[in-house]
N, CA, C and O atoms as a GROMACS GRO file, in nm:
protein
  312
    1UNK      N    1   0.087  -0.125  -0.004
    1UNK     CA    2  -0.008   0.009  -0.002
    1UNK      C    3   0.085   0.133  -0.004
    1UNK      O    4   0.057   0.236  -0.066
    2UNK      N    5   0.203   0.117   0.073
    2UNK     CA    6   0.296   0.235   0.080
    2UNK      C    7   0.341   0.282  -0.049
    2UNK      O    8   0.360   0.401  -0.073
    3UNK      N    9   0.359   0.188  -0.133
    3UNK     CA   10   0.421   0.210  -0.274
    3UNK      C   11   0.319   0.281  -0.361
    3UNK      O   12   0.357   0.354  -0.453
    4UNK      N   13   0.207   0.265  -0.338
    4UNK     CA   14   0.084   0.340  -0.412
    4UNK      C   15   0.107   0.506  -0.400
    4UNK      O   16   0.128   0.579  -0.496
    5UNK      N   17   0.099   0.544  -0.271
    5UNK     CA   18   0.108   0.695  -0.244
    5UNK      C   19   0.249   0.749  -0.302
    5UNK      O   20   0.249   0.862  -0.350
    6UNK      N   21   0.354   0.684  -0.300
    6UNK     CA   22   0.477   0.738  -0.338
    6UNK      C   23   0.478   0.764  -0.484
    6UNK      O   24   0.557   0.850  -0.523
    7UNK      N   25   0.395   0.699  -0.582
    7UNK     CA   26   0.392   0.725  -0.722
    7UNK      C   27   0.334   0.870  -0.753
    7UNK      O   28   0.392   0.943  -0.833
    8UNK      N   29   0.217   0.911  -0.686
    8UNK     CA   30   0.164   1.031  -0.723
    8UNK      C   31   0.253   1.156  -0.700
    8UNK      O   32   0.262   1.243  -0.786
    9UNK      N   33   0.318   1.163  -0.581
    9UNK     CA   34   0.394   1.285  -0.557
    9UNK      C   35   0.514   1.293  -0.646
    9UNK      O   36   0.558   1.405  -0.672
   10UNK      N   37   0.571   1.186  -0.696
   10UNK     CA   38   0.683   1.211  -0.805
   10UNK      C   39   0.641   1.287  -0.919
   10UNK      O   40   0.703   1.390  -0.946
   11UNK      N   41   0.528   1.243  -1.001
   11UNK     CA   42   0.482   1.318  -1.109
   11UNK      C   43   0.453   1.468  -1.086
   11UNK      O   44   0.473   1.549  -1.176
   12UNK      N   45   0.411   1.504  -0.976
   12UNK     CA   46   0.358   1.635  -0.942
   12UNK      C   47   0.479   1.728  -0.946
   12UNK      O   48   0.466   1.838  -0.999
   13UNK      N   49   0.595   1.690  -0.895
   13UNK     CA   50   0.716   1.777  -0.905
   13UNK      C   51   0.757   1.822  -1.036
   13UNK      O   52   0.774   1.943  -1.056
   14UNK      N   53   0.777   1.729  -1.138
   14UNK     CA   54   0.816   1.782  -1.263
   14UNK      C   55   0.723   1.884  -1.341
   14UNK      O   56   0.776   1.977  -1.402
   15UNK      N   57   0.595   1.869  -1.342
   15UNK     CA   58   0.508   1.945  -1.410
   15UNK      C   59   0.533   2.102  -1.370
   15UNK      O   60   0.504   2.188  -1.453
   16UNK      N   61   0.576   2.130  -1.270
   16UNK     CA   62   0.584   2.274  -1.214
   16UNK      C   63   0.722   2.332  -1.265
   16UNK      O   64   0.827   2.305  -1.206
   17UNK      N   65   0.716   2.413  -1.375
   17UNK     CA   66   0.837   2.487  -1.432
   17UNK      C   67   0.863   2.622  -1.364
   17UNK      O   68   0.788   2.718  -1.387
   18UNK      N   69   0.959   2.631  -1.288
   18UNK     CA   70   0.975   2.773  -1.227
   18UNK      C   71   1.049   2.862  -1.339
   18UNK      O   72   1.066   2.982  -1.313
   19UNK      N   73   1.084   2.822  -1.436
   19UNK     CA   74   1.156   2.894  -1.539
   19UNK      C   75   1.079   3.017  -1.580
   19UNK      O   76   1.134   3.127  -1.575
   20UNK      N   77   0.946   3.000  -1.622
   20UNK     CA   78   0.862   3.110  -1.659
   20UNK      C   79   0.864   3.236  -1.573
   20UNK      O   80   0.852   3.348  -1.623
   21UNK      N   81   0.881   3.214  -1.441
   21UNK     CA   82   0.881   3.326  -1.356
   21UNK      C   83   1.020   3.419  -1.381
   21UNK      O   84   1.020   3.540  -1.356
   22UNK      N   85   1.117   3.361  -1.425
   22UNK     CA   86   1.240   3.435  -1.453
   22UNK      C   87   1.220   3.543  -1.555
   22UNK      O   88   1.260   3.658  -1.535
   23UNK      N   89   1.159   3.507  -1.664
   23UNK     CA   90   1.150   3.584  -1.788
   23UNK      C   91   1.054   3.709  -1.740
   23UNK      O   92   1.075   3.822  -1.782
   24UNK      N   93   0.963   3.684  -1.660
   24UNK     CA   94   0.866   3.798  -1.613
   24UNK      C   95   0.955   3.906  -1.545
   24UNK      O   96   0.918   4.022  -1.560
   25UNK      N   97   1.063   3.884  -1.476
   25UNK     CA   98   1.130   3.990  -1.399
   25UNK      C   99   1.193   4.089  -1.497
   25UNK      O  100   1.192   4.208  -1.467
   26UNK      N  101   1.252   4.046  -1.619
   26UNK     CA  102   1.303   4.144  -1.706
   26UNK      C  103   1.197   4.227  -1.761
   26UNK      O  104   1.231   4.330  -1.819
   27UNK      N  105   1.080   4.200  -1.751
   27UNK     CA  106   0.970   4.280  -1.809
   27UNK      C  107   0.946   4.408  -1.719
   27UNK      O  108   0.878   4.501  -1.762
   28UNK      N  109   1.000   4.410  -1.602
   28UNK     CA  110   0.984   4.517  -1.528
   28UNK      C  111   1.034   4.652  -1.562
   28UNK      O  112   0.990   4.754  -1.509
   29UNK      N  113   1.137   4.649  -1.663
   29UNK     CA  114   1.192   4.784  -1.706
   29UNK      C  115   1.077   4.847  -1.789
   29UNK      O  116   1.091   4.968  -1.809
   30UNK      N  117   0.976   4.794  -1.835
   30UNK     CA  118   0.876   4.855  -1.903
   30UNK      C  119   0.811   4.964  -1.808
   30UNK      O  120   0.747   5.056  -1.858
   31UNK      N  121   0.826   4.953  -1.680
   31UNK     CA  122   0.759   5.043  -1.588
   31UNK      C  123   0.831   5.181  -1.599
   31UNK      O  124   0.778   5.283  -1.555
   32UNK      N  125   0.943   5.180  -1.653
   32UNK     CA  126   1.035   5.297  -1.661
   32UNK      C  127   0.946   5.418  -1.723
   32UNK      O  128   0.944   5.525  -1.662
   33UNK      N  129   0.867   5.401  -1.852
   33UNK     CA  130   0.780   5.503  -1.885
   33UNK      C  131   0.674   5.550  -1.793
   33UNK      O  132   0.627   5.663  -1.809
   34UNK      N  133   0.632   5.467  -1.692
   34UNK     CA  134   0.523   5.517  -1.603
   34UNK      C  135   0.556   5.637  -1.510
   34UNK      O  136   0.464   5.707  -1.467
   35UNK      N  137   0.673   5.658  -1.481
   35UNK     CA  138   0.716   5.769  -1.392
   35UNK      C  139   0.641   5.906  -1.434
   35UNK      O  140   0.593   5.977  -1.346
   36UNK      N  141   0.631   5.940  -1.565
   36UNK     CA  142   0.553   6.063  -1.600
   36UNK      C  143   0.418   6.073  -1.546
   36UNK      O  144   0.370   6.183  -1.519
   37UNK      N  145   0.349   5.958  -1.530
   37UNK     CA  146   0.206   5.962  -1.468
   37UNK      C  147   0.202   6.028  -1.332
   37UNK      O  148   0.128   6.123  -1.306
   38UNK      N  149   0.295   5.966  -1.239
   38UNK     CA  150   0.291   6.023  -1.104
   38UNK      C  151   0.323   6.185  -1.088
   38UNK      O  152   0.294   6.250  -0.989
   39UNK      N  153   0.385   6.233  -1.200
   39UNK     CA  154   0.410   6.378  -1.204
   39UNK      C  155   0.280   6.452  -1.206
   39UNK      O  156   0.256   6.547  -1.132
   40UNK      N  157   0.188   6.398  -1.302
   40UNK     CA  158   0.058   6.456  -1.300
   40UNK      C  159  -0.017   6.463  -1.160
   40UNK      O  160  -0.081   6.560  -1.121
   41UNK      N  161   0.001   6.348  -1.091
   41UNK     CA  162  -0.073   6.341  -0.975
   41UNK      C  163  -0.008   6.445  -0.862
   41UNK      O  164  -0.077   6.488  -0.769
   42UNK      N  165   0.120   6.477  -0.878
   42UNK     CA  166   0.177   6.573  -0.781
   42UNK      C  167   0.102   6.712  -0.806
   42UNK      O  168   0.080   6.780  -0.706
   43UNK      N  169   0.064   6.756  -0.920
   43UNK     CA  170   0.010   6.868  -0.949
   43UNK      C  171  -0.117   6.897  -0.865
   43UNK      O  172  -0.194   6.802  -0.852
   44UNK      N  173  -0.148   7.008  -0.807
   44UNK     CA  174  -0.261   7.031  -0.739
   44UNK      C  175  -0.399   7.030  -0.831
   44UNK      O  176  -0.509   6.998  -0.785
   45UNK      N  177  -0.378   7.065  -0.954
   45UNK     CA  178  -0.496   7.055  -1.040
   45UNK      C  179  -0.536   6.915  -1.068
   45UNK      O  180  -0.655   6.886  -1.072
   46UNK      N  181  -0.438   6.822  -1.089
   46UNK     CA  182  -0.469   6.686  -1.120
   46UNK      C  183  -0.458   6.598  -0.991
   46UNK      O  184  -0.384   6.500  -0.982
   47UNK      N  185  -0.547   6.645  -0.886
   47UNK     CA  186  -0.544   6.565  -0.770
   47UNK      C  187  -0.636   6.438  -0.791
   47UNK      O  188  -0.641   6.352  -0.704
   48UNK      N  189  -0.708   6.429  -0.907
   48UNK     CA  190  -0.775   6.309  -0.923
   48UNK      C  191  -0.693   6.196  -0.965
   48UNK      O  192  -0.625   6.200  -1.068
   49UNK      N  193  -0.698   6.085  -0.881
   49UNK     CA  194  -0.608   5.965  -0.918
   49UNK      C  195  -0.628   5.900  -1.053
   49UNK      O  196  -0.534   5.840  -1.106
   50UNK      N  197  -0.752   5.909  -1.112
   50UNK     CA  198  -0.768   5.836  -1.242
   50UNK      C  199  -0.675   5.869  -1.350
   50UNK      O  200  -0.571   5.929  -1.325
   51UNK      N  201  -0.709   5.831  -1.477
   51UNK     CA  202  -0.608   5.854  -1.582
   51UNK      C  203  -0.554   5.998  -1.594
   51UNK      O  204  -0.637   6.088  -1.587
   52UNK      N  205  -0.432   6.026  -1.609
   52UNK     CA  206  -0.387   6.166  -1.585
   52UNK      C  207  -0.432   6.235  -1.717
   52UNK      O  208  -0.441   6.358  -1.712
   53UNK      N  209  -0.461   6.174  -1.832
   53UNK     CA  210  -0.504   6.250  -1.958
   53UNK      C  211  -0.624   6.332  -1.941
   53UNK      O  212  -0.636   6.442  -1.995
   54UNK      N  213  -0.718   6.273  -1.860
   54UNK     CA  214  -0.843   6.352  -1.839
   54UNK      C  215  -0.803   6.480  -1.743
   54UNK      O  216  -0.834   6.591  -1.785
   55UNK      N  217  -0.751   6.471  -1.646
   55UNK     CA  218  -0.710   6.604  -1.554
   55UNK      C  219  -0.631   6.693  -1.638
   55UNK      O  220  -0.653   6.814  -1.627
   56UNK      N  221  -0.539   6.650  -1.726
   56UNK     CA  222  -0.458   6.740  -1.796
   56UNK      C  223  -0.532   6.843  -1.877
   56UNK      O  224  -0.490   6.958  -1.891
   57UNK      N  225  -0.644   6.799  -1.930
   57UNK     CA  226  -0.724   6.879  -2.020
   57UNK      C  227  -0.775   6.992  -1.950
   57UNK      O  228  -0.762   7.103  -2.002
   58UNK      N  229  -0.841   6.977  -1.820
   58UNK     CA  230  -0.897   7.089  -1.742
   58UNK      C  231  -0.789   7.172  -1.695
   58UNK      O  232  -0.818   7.290  -1.675
   59UNK      N  233  -0.663   7.133  -1.674
   59UNK     CA  234  -0.543   7.222  -1.622
   59UNK      C  235  -0.522   7.320  -1.723
   59UNK      O  236  -0.479   7.427  -1.683
   60UNK      N  237  -0.544   7.307  -1.852
   60UNK     CA  238  -0.511   7.395  -1.957
   60UNK      C  239  -0.602   7.527  -1.940
   60UNK      O  240  -0.549   7.638  -1.933
   61UNK      N  241  -0.756   7.509  -1.934
   61UNK     CA  242  -0.820   7.612  -1.906
   61UNK      C  243  -0.810   7.684  -1.778
   61UNK      O  244  -0.835   7.805  -1.773
   62UNK      N  245  -0.775   7.615  -1.674
   62UNK     CA  246  -0.747   7.671  -1.542
   62UNK      C  247  -0.632   7.779  -1.555
   62UNK      O  248  -0.635   7.880  -1.485
   63UNK      N  249  -0.543   7.760  -1.636
   63UNK     CA  250  -0.429   7.869  -1.667
   63UNK      C  251  -0.488   8.000  -1.699
   63UNK      O  252  -0.453   8.100  -1.637
   64UNK      N  253  -0.583   8.006  -1.801
   64UNK     CA  254  -0.658   8.148  -1.829
   64UNK      C  255  -0.717   8.210  -1.723
   64UNK      O  256  -0.712   8.332  -1.707
   65UNK      N  257  -0.786   8.117  -1.632
   65UNK     CA  258  -0.862   8.179  -1.524
   65UNK      C  259  -0.782   8.256  -1.423
   65UNK      O  260  -0.827   8.351  -1.359
   66UNK      N  261  -0.656   8.207  -1.413
   66UNK     CA  262  -0.567   8.282  -1.321
   66UNK      C  263  -0.541   8.418  -1.374
   66UNK      O  264  -0.528   8.509  -1.292
   67UNK      N  265  -0.531   8.445  -1.503
   67UNK     CA  266  -0.505   8.577  -1.560
   67UNK      C  267  -0.605   8.680  -1.519
   67UNK      O  268  -0.565   8.791  -1.483
   68UNK      N  269  -0.725   8.654  -1.522
   68UNK     CA  270  -0.834   8.746  -1.497
   68UNK      C  271  -0.815   8.791  -1.361
   68UNK      O  272  -0.848   8.908  -1.337
   69UNK      N  273  -0.766   8.717  -1.265
   69UNK     CA  274  -0.750   8.754  -1.125
   69UNK      C  275  -0.666   8.884  -1.106
   69UNK      O  276  -0.702   8.978  -1.035
   70UNK      N  277  -0.548   8.878  -1.179
   70UNK     CA  278  -0.469   9.009  -1.163
   70UNK      C  279  -0.537   9.126  -1.238
   70UNK      O  280  -0.519   9.240  -1.196
   71UNK      N  281  -0.608   9.104  -1.338
   71UNK     CA  282  -0.677   9.213  -1.407
   71UNK      C  283  -0.781   9.288  -1.302
   71UNK      O  284  -0.783   9.410  -1.292
   72UNK      N  285  -0.859   9.207  -1.231
   72UNK     CA  286  -0.936   9.273  -1.132
   72UNK      C  287  -0.857   9.355  -1.036
   72UNK      O  288  -0.886   9.472  -1.012
   73UNK      N  289  -0.746   9.287  -0.974
   73UNK     CA  290  -0.661   9.367  -0.876
   73UNK      C  291  -0.617   9.505  -0.939
   73UNK      O  292  -0.615   9.606  -0.869
   74UNK      N  293  -0.581   9.506  -1.072
   74UNK     CA  294  -0.538   9.626  -1.135
   74UNK      C  295  -0.657   9.742  -1.137
   74UNK      O  296  -0.633   9.862  -1.121
   75UNK      N  297  -0.772   9.694  -1.157
   75UNK     CA  298  -0.890   9.786  -1.155
   75UNK      C  299  -0.902   9.846  -1.022
   75UNK      O  300  -0.941   9.963  -1.014
   76UNK      N  301  -0.872   9.776  -0.912
   76UNK     CA  302  -0.894   9.834  -0.784
   76UNK      C  303  -0.809   9.953  -0.744
   76UNK      O  304  -0.847  10.043  -0.669
   77UNK      N  305  -0.688   9.945  -0.802
   77UNK     CA  306  -0.578  10.054  -0.792
   77UNK      C  307  -0.624  10.174  -0.882
   77UNK      O  308  -0.667  10.152  -0.995
   78UNK      N  309  -0.614  10.299  -0.833
   78UNK     CA  310  -0.661  10.410  -0.909
   78UNK      C  311  -0.564  10.429  -1.030
   78UNK      O  312  -0.583  10.519  -1.111
   0.00000   0.00000   0.00000
């Protein structure tokens, strides 16, 4: 009876190939292009964590809005 259980454990070991895990490690360099995304998150305008492309658009109109502020200040001065 003891000989029967010994047979199953032997075949289980060969089917598990740890080699595929190694190739996945070199794929990490692809993350290098991701750094630009975090830069958008740092900006106060792009506080939203979602895709940076969406927040980038509203940031453009926000710039012109800042200009009107100084114009009003100039009117206050005589």
